[in-house]
C-alpha positions, 0 to 999 in steps of 0.5 A, a space after each residue: 675381549 672378555 669371556 663370560 664365566 658361569 657367575 657373570 652369565 648368571 648375573 646377566 641372565 638374571 638382569 634379562 629376566 628381572 628387568 621391567 624394560 631394556 632401558 630401565 635400570 634394574 635395582 641391585 636390590 632385585 639381584 640381591 633378593 634373587 640370588 640371596 647375596 649380600 648387598 656388597 657382593 652384588 654391588 662388586 659384581 655389578 662393577 665388574 660387569 660394567 668394567 667388562 662393558 656388559 652392563 651400564 651401572 647407574 649409581 643409586 639406580 641399578 644396571 642396564 644391559 649393553 648390546 654385548 650384555 644383551 646378546 650374552 643374556 639372551 643366548 643364555 636364556 634361550 639355551 635354558 628354556 630350550 633345555 627345559 622344553 627338551 627335558 619336559 617334552 621329550 624326557 617327561 621330567 617335572 618342570 621344577 626338576 627340568 628347571 634345575 637341570 637346565 640351569 647347569 646345561 645352559 652354561 655348557 651347550 655350544 651354539 650349534 647344539 642349541 640350534 639343533 635342539 631348537 629344530 628337534 623341538 620344532 622351534 618352540 616359542 615358550 618354555 614350560 612355564 610360559 616364558 618366551 624363548 628369545 630368538 636365535 640372534 644373527 651374528 654381529 660383525 666384529 665387536 663393540 667399540 667398548 671392547 677394544 683395547 686402548 691403542 687399537 685402530 678400528 673401523 665402524 661397520 654398524 650401529 646397533 641398537 639404533 637409538 635415535 639419540 645416539 645416531 644424532 650424537 654421532 652424526 653431529 660428531 661426523 662419525 658414521 659407517 667406515 669411520 676409522 678411530 683409534 681408541 686412546 683410553 677406556 674407563 667404566 664411564 667413557 671411552 676416548 677416541 681419536 679420529 682420522 682428522 686429528 680430533 679427539 672425542 670422548 663417548 659415554 660407555 652407553 654409546 660406545 657399546 652400540 658401535 660395532 667395529 672391525 680391525 682397520 
């Protein structure tokens, strides 16, 4: 498991905010313009995020968030917009000043504080600028298969998000809930697993990022 740094959270949050749709790759040029960074630095960061299984990188197209990346980004945006609400509604700060301060607080507040803040504010649904506040996400069991180290044996406990094409592919492979698998190898593009019947299967990174597992 990787721990998200301030920089990686900023990138994931930006992807979440700037994308047109969850399934549509966000061009890296959008991130370059947003952060005013060089093309090379943005490309390097995209590859790092892909290695951590937080995004799927599509050459010449851009990036999409994986299930894990989505959770990190949504939680970050939730914290940011709740703090903006607190700073404008409770402390009467101008919204531009509140935005800058919330940009620092969003990385520091633990989940328990965030949810108490939401209750204090009456569970607002939008930030002072009208941006929707993502709902609190229920805890997912375990981790995604994409985060498991090679050599580990795990059991599948959930498929999320429930993408029809992914469900069909897993069904054709005989992979479902309670299936035990051993991770053999990981690359940014795919993961190799061994099933209990001896078969070895290679799954695309986008598929492994939807498979939630716990230790066997």
